[in-house]
Every structure is written in C-alpha cells, then in structure tokens.
N, C-alpha and C positions, 0 to 999 in steps of 0.2 A: 714450238720447239726452240730451244735456246741455241742450238748449234746452227751456224749458217750452212747453207747448201754447199756442196763441193763446187769448186770453181770450174764449171763447164762453160765453154764458149758457145755462142749461138750455133755454130756449125756442129759441135759435138751433140748438143741437145737435139738438133734437127735430125742427126743420124740415129740417136736413140729413139726419137719419136717415130721415124720412118720404120725402124726395125720392129717397134712395138705395134705400129699400125698394120704392118705386113703380117705379123703373128696373129693379130686380132682377126684379120680377114681370113687367114688360113683356118683358124679355130672355128670361126662362124661357118665356113664352108664345110669343115669336118662335122660339125654338129648338124648341119642341114642334111648332109649325105647320110649320117648315122641314124636319122629318123626311121628309115625303112628297116634297117637291121634290128632296131630296138622294139619294133612292133610286136605285139603278143603273137605267140605261135599258135597255129590252128590245132585244135584237138581232134580233128577228123582222122581217125585211125585208118580209114580205107584209102584216103588219098596220100597219106604219109605213113610209112612203116614205123614200128616202134623205135628201131635204132635211129632212123632218120629224124624222128621227132625229138629224141633225146639230143642228137647232134644239133638240131635246130635250136633247142632250148639252151644248150651250152653256148652256141654262137650268139644267141640273144643276150645271155648273161654277160658275155665278154663285150658285146656291143654296148650294153648299159654301163658297164664299168668304164669302158673307154670314153663314153659320153660324159660320165661324171667327172673324169679326169680332165677332159677338154673344157667342160663348163667351169671347173675350178681354175684352170689355167687362164681361161678367158677373163674371169673375175680379177685375177692377179694382174693381167695385162692392162685391163681397164683402170685398175687402181694406180698402176705405174704411170699411165698417161695422165691421170688426174694429178699425180704428184709433180709431173713436169709442169702442168698448168698452174699448180699452186706454188711452184718455185722451191719445192723441197725434195725434188728427185735426187736420189743418191745418198740420202740420210737414212741410217738404220732406224727402223720404227721402235726398236727396243732400247738401245743405248744412246741413240741420237748422234752417233759418230758417223763420219763419212764412210760409205761403202766403197771398197776398192774399185777403181775404174776397170781393172781386168775382170772383176766379178760381174760388173754391169755390162761389159762388152759380151761376155759369155751368156749372161742371163739378165737382160735389161729389165725384167720385171721383178728382180730380186728386191725384197723389202727389208732384209736383214743383212748385216755384215756377216762374214764367215764365222766369227766367234759366236755371235748370237744364234746363227743358224745351227751351228754344231750343238750348242747348248739346248736348243729347242728340240733337236732330233734325239738327243740323249735322254732328255727328261720328259 
C-alpha cells in the first residue's frame, strides 16, 4: 500500500487491539453456544407436534443465520487484528486513504472508509 497508516500512538493501537480481542472472544463464545441451537431438528412427530416442530425448524434457521453473521464478523475482527500486526490498521482497503478515527472507535474492524463502504452497499 502506498498510503502510510494513520498515526495512532501505541496506547490507541492497544485500545483498538483490546476492543477487537474482546469482540473476538464474545463471538467465539456466541458461536460455541449457538452450536446446540443449530443442530438438526428431530423428525419424530410423536415427541414433537407439527406446530412445535415448525417452530423448532424456524428457530434452527434463525440460529444458523445468526451463526453465519457471527462467523463473518469473527473473520472481519481477525483480519483487523492482522492489520494491526502488519502496521496497516486504519487504511481503507479500497482507496488506501485513512479511515476516520471516529469510525474505527465505533467499529474497530472496519476495513473501508465511509465513502467506500457507502459505495459498496449501493453497488
């Protein structure tokens, strides 16, 4: 990357790292807890009524969707930690401009600046 990383001091980088590591732990715990909810639903009609089984299937679907979101966010958090290690944390992966500190404080795993994120969401 041509653009130097934003000038974060060691204390700021340590705070970002701590926030990311806490988020990673939370997500790992969420994924571990979600394993039970995402298990296949039993097809035994006698032990579970039709309505209850449909409800269980819907809950399983929601658990699977939540699990996919958590896994995706975990990947983003892991990549952000790697960017800290690589010395490029805070640089937009698309335009290579610095990402606003306020954005990183709100979402430390952000990999795109606001403009590039907006463009990505629209197109």
